[in-house]
C-alpha positions, 0 to 999 in steps of 0.5 A: 322448290330447288330439290324437286323430283316431281313436277306437275305443270297445269295437268288436265284430264277429262273423261268425256264430260267428267273433269278428272283433273283440272290444271293441277300443278304441284312439286314434290321434293327429292326425299318427301313422302307426299300424300294425295288425299281426297274422297272417292272420285276426287281425281287422286288416282287419276293423277297418280296414273298420269304420273305413272304414264298409265294415262295421258293428260289432255293438257299439261306436262309431267317432269320427273328429275327435270326430264319431261316424260309427259309422253314417255311410256311407264317403263322409261320413267324410272318409277315403281308402283305399288297397287291396292290389290297387290297384283301378284302372280299366284303361280310364281314364287316370292322371288319371281314375283319381285324379280318380274320387273328385272326380267322385263328389263333384261337384267342378268342372273347375277344382277337380279340375285344382287337386287333380290338380296338387297330388296329382300333384306330391306322389306324383311322377306329373306327366307321366304323367297321360295314361297308362293302367294297363297302361303303368305300372310296379308302383310307379307303379300304387301311386302312382296308388292313393295319389293317388286316396286322397289327392286328396280331402284326407282327415282320415285315410288307411286303407291295407290291405296296400298293398305286398303285391303289390310285389317286395322292393326296390320295397316298401322304396322305397315304405315310405320314400315312404309315410312321406314323404307322411304327414309332408308331409301331416300327417294320420294314416295307419292302416296294416294289414299282416302284415309286421312289417318294414313296420310297424317301418320306418314306424310310430311306434306300433302295435297287435298283434292276435290272434284279434279282440283287441288283444294289445298297443298302444304305441311300436313299440320298446316292443312290440319290446323289451318284449313284454307277452304271450307272443304278441307276444314270439313274433310280433315279431323272430326269437326263439329259444324255451326251454321249461324249469322255473322254479327261482326268481323274484327282483326281476322275474327268473326262473331257468330250468332248460333241458336241463341249463342254467340262465339268468336272464330277465325274469319276467312275471306268473304265474311261480313256482318249480316251474312250467313257463315259455317264454322268448323271446330274440331272435336279435340279443340273443344273442352269441358268448362264450368265457366258461365260463358260455356255452352251448357248441356248434358252428357248423353253418351261416352264412346271409349276409343282407347287413348281418347274418348268421344263425349256426346254432349246434348246442349240445352237447345237440343243440339249435339256436340262431340268433344274428344278428350282423355278418358275420365271416369268422373263424366257420367251420362246425364251429367250437367256439363259446360263446354267451350273453345278458343276463338282461334280453334274455329274456322268460319267460312261463307255459307255457300249460296246463303246470305 
């Protein structure tokens, strides 16, 4: 990557017998909002702490702007950080909280005033500088935490689950705000989250982590629509899961026999006739159809979610499938329905340990 700002080279970190990060290598560009996504315990926060200098890797290197910072303390890395719990000083005003990093750097009053004015305008805190944290809303506290991370004009901003403690509506507004800040500043943001909606909303590229390893890294749409591993396929989106026997493999597709039904799916490495396979099909890829080739069942329930609805379809053999589609008052519980999907909308992988 020619415009690389952050480079991790074979970073490994162990805590006793636990492997928190295993030979992780990745690059983040000069103007990217890059997400590290994964479940709890996947190693994403450990990786962020290593980038920040709060933890040292057992092996590997961290380079920021081409400079090896692996053994440098946090304050010499030129980065900013925003934490999940805000970590505001309750006895300090908004201005004092934001200016704390500048005080630690020994900046003059004039320099501090200029930086405070700039960052307060950026995050829309002008006029609130003399308030205390207990006088602020959740969104305002989050803006103070962001301002404190940005006030030193870092070359890189690290965000560790920064929206986890906000309610849903405020979280959605802050997703847009954080993206706006990143675009205006033109510096890379590294965003750690277990919330895939946040990652898909804000990031242009992302990495999915599992048990200290990178499962897949790349453009977010590529990861969502073309998962490279069974874990990524199961983790992203709301997939239906079908486990069956591989009947045949042809031109990158596998024919799967599942409880008396047969369907085709994209075939991933390791599939061969006679083996067991697990196929993942996202709920929004499944459609209602009247074709004779469709799976037959009855609509059990409809869960309205605003712009779309989840339709729970109970097949004639008792299996339940979720279909996500636009709300349609014509579909009623108990109605006979057929469902279908395109071959390229499913991803089939070898069923681990099963033949």
